[in-house]
C-alpha positions as CSV (number, residue, x, y, z in Angstrom):
1,M,88.6,52.5,68.4
2,T,86.6,53.7,71.5
3,Q,85.6,57.2,72.1
4,T,87.7,57.4,75.2
5,Q,90.9,56.9,73.2
6,H,90.6,60.5,72.2
7,Q,89.2,61.8,75.4
8,D,90.7,62.1,78.8
9,V,89.1,61.0,82.0
10,V,87.9,64.5,82.8
11,D,86.2,64.7,79.4
12,V,84.5,61.4,80.0
13,M,83.2,62.4,83.4
14,M,82.1,65.9,82.3
15,N,80.1,64.2,79.4
16,Q,78.5,61.9,81.9
17,H,77.6,64.8,84.2
18,V,75.8,66.4,81.2
19,E,74.1,63.1,80.5
20,I,73.0,62.8,84.2
21,K,71.5,66.3,84.2
22,A,69.7,65.6,80.9
23,L,68.2,62.4,82.4
24,F,67.0,64.3,85.4
25,N,65.3,66.8,83.1
26,R,63.7,64.1,80.9
27,L,62.6,62.2,83.9
28,A,60.8,65.2,85.4
29,S,58.3,65.3,82.6
30,A,58.1,61.6,81.6
31,Q,55.1,59.4,82.3
32,G,54.4,55.6,82.6
33,D,56.8,53.1,81.1
34,Q,59.1,55.9,79.7
35,R,59.5,57.3,83.2
36,R,60.3,53.9,84.6
37,T,62.9,53.3,81.9
38,L,64.5,56.7,82.3
39,F,64.7,56.2,86.0
40,F,66.4,52.8,85.6
41,D,68.8,54.4,83.1
42,L,69.6,57.1,85.6
43,V,70.1,54.6,88.4
44,R,72.5,52.6,86.2
45,L,74.5,55.6,85.0
46,L,74.9,57.0,88.5
47,A,75.9,53.6,90.0
48,V,78.6,52.8,87.4
49,H,79.8,56.4,87.3
50,E,80.3,56.6,91.0
51,S,81.9,53.2,91.3
52,A,84.5,53.9,88.6
53,E,85.1,57.4,89.9
54,E,85.8,56.0,93.4
55,Q,88.3,53.5,92.0
56,I,90.0,55.6,89.4
57,V,89.5,59.3,89.8
58,H,89.3,60.1,93.5
59,P,92.7,58.4,94.3
60,E,94.4,60.4,91.6
61,A,92.6,63.6,92.7
62,R,93.7,63.0,96.3
63,R,97.3,63.1,95.0
64,A,96.8,66.0,92.6
65,L,95.3,68.2,95.3
66,G,98.2,67.8,97.7
67,E,97.5,69.0,101.2
68,R,93.8,69.6,100.4
69,G,93.4,66.2,98.8
70,D,92.1,64.2,101.7
71,E,89.7,66.9,102.8
72,V,88.2,67.5,99.3
73,V,88.0,63.8,98.3
74,E,86.5,62.8,101.7
75,A,83.8,65.4,101.3
76,R,83.0,64.1,97.8
77,L,82.9,60.5,99.1
78,H,80.5,61.5,101.9
79,E,78.2,63.1,99.3
80,E,78.4,60.0,97.2
81,S,77.6,57.8,100.2
82,E,74.5,59.9,100.9
83,A,73.6,59.8,97.2
84,K,73.8,56.0,97.1
85,R,71.5,55.8,100.1
86,V,68.9,58.2,98.7
87,L,69.1,56.6,95.2
88,S,68.5,53.2,96.8
89,E,65.5,54.6,98.7
90,L,64.1,56.1,95.5
91,Y,64.6,52.8,93.7
92,D,62.7,50.9,96.5
93,L,60.0,53.6,96.5
94,G,59.3,53.4,92.8
95,V,58.4,56.0,90.3
96,D,54.7,55.8,91.0
97,H,54.9,56.6,94.7
98,P,53.3,59.9,95.7
99,E,56.6,61.1,97.3
100,F,58.8,60.2,94.4
101,D,58.7,63.5,92.5
102,E,59.5,65.7,95.5
103,R,62.3,63.4,96.6
104,L,63.7,63.1,93.1
105,R,63.8,66.9,92.8
106,A,65.8,67.2,96.0
107,F,68.1,64.4,95.0
108,A,68.7,66.0,91.6
109,A,69.7,69.2,93.2
110,D,72.1,67.4,95.5
111,V,73.7,65.4,92.6
112,I,74.1,68.5,90.4
113,E,75.7,70.4,93.3
114,H,78.0,67.4,93.9
115,A,79.0,67.4,90.2
116,T,79.7,71.1,90.2
117,R,82.0,70.7,93.2
118,E,83.9,67.8,91.5
119,E,84.3,69.9,88.4
120,A,85.6,72.9,90.3
121,E,87.7,71.2,93.0
122,E,89.0,68.0,91.4
123,F,88.7,68.1,87.7
124,E,90.5,71.5,87.2
125,Q,93.3,70.3,89.4
126,L,93.6,67.0,87.6
127,R,94.0,68.9,84.3
128,R,96.6,71.2,85.8
129,T,98.8,68.6,87.5
130,V,98.4,65.2,85.7
131,E,100.0,64.6,82.3
132,P,97.6,64.6,79.4
133,D,98.7,61.1,78.4
134,K,98.0,59.7,81.8
135,L,94.5,61.4,81.8
136,R,93.8,59.7,78.5
137,R,94.9,56.3,79.9
138,M,92.8,56.9,82.9
139,A,89.8,57.3,80.6
140,S,90.3,53.8,79.3
141,V,90.7,52.3,82.8
142,F,87.6,54.3,83.9
143,E,85.6,52.7,81.0
144,A,86.8,49.3,82.0
145,A,85.9,49.8,85.6
146,E,82.4,50.9,84.6
147,K,81.9,47.6,82.7
148,L,82.6,45.7,86.0
149,A,80.6,48.0,88.2
150,P,77.3,47.3,89.9
151,T,74.3,48.8,88.1
152,R,72.4,49.7,91.3
153,P,73.5,51.6,94.3
154,H,74.7,49.5,97.2
155,P,75.2,51.9,100.1
156,A,76.5,49.2,102.5
157,T,79.6,48.4,100.3
158,G,81.4,51.7,101.1
159,E,83.0,54.3,98.9
160,S,86.6,53.4,98.8
161,A,88.5,52.2,95.8
162,T,89.3,49.0,97.7
163,A,85.6,48.4,98.6
164,N,84.6,48.8,94.9
165,L,87.3,46.5,93.7
166,L,86.5,43.7,96.2
167,A,82.7,44.0,96.3
168,G,81.9,45.5,93.0
169,P,82.3,42.7,90.5
170,P,80.4,40.0,92.4
171,I,77.6,42.5,93.1
172,A,77.6,43.6,89.5
173,V,76.9,40.0,88.3
174,F,73.7,39.9,90.4
175,D,72.7,43.4,89.3
176,K,73.2,42.5,85.6
177,I,71.1,39.4,86.0
178,R,68.4,41.5,87.6
179,D,68.6,44.0,84.8
180,A,68.3,41.3,82.2
181,L,65.3,39.8,83.9
182,R,63.7,43.3,84.1
183,R,64.0,43.6,80.3
184,T,62.2,40.3,79.6
């Protein structure tokens, strides 16, 4: 039995937000190989989280928010697009670059602000308007989407559910091969 069978999709995402914040904190004081490993863990978590969120959560939030749905979700998608771009730049820059720490701090602040907006604007409304059983089923689908998601940001692929469904799995194969090679 997986953990998500008892949690709903909001619980899963909230737990991941906590994990992301913890990774930012640990990364700020880490050095050497540990710093590199933590950064790669952060990159992977953010990439799969956002991909699954764009496929599973945002479409449902758009419906749950009614008239405000398009405005709220489009704002979050814009933030996610910018985050993918910055995360990709940080990845290319590398943890040893002199500008990395400053850019990471700014990125962390933006990601935390984004998560706070999601929690306040989308998650609360999902809990109020979507049946608990459906939110639990969404957690399982979210988990499945994460398994098929790319493990690095790919800003050029877009932020829509359709873009993630079409481009995500083939890109994920290449990312997972790269991840495996990095570990050898």
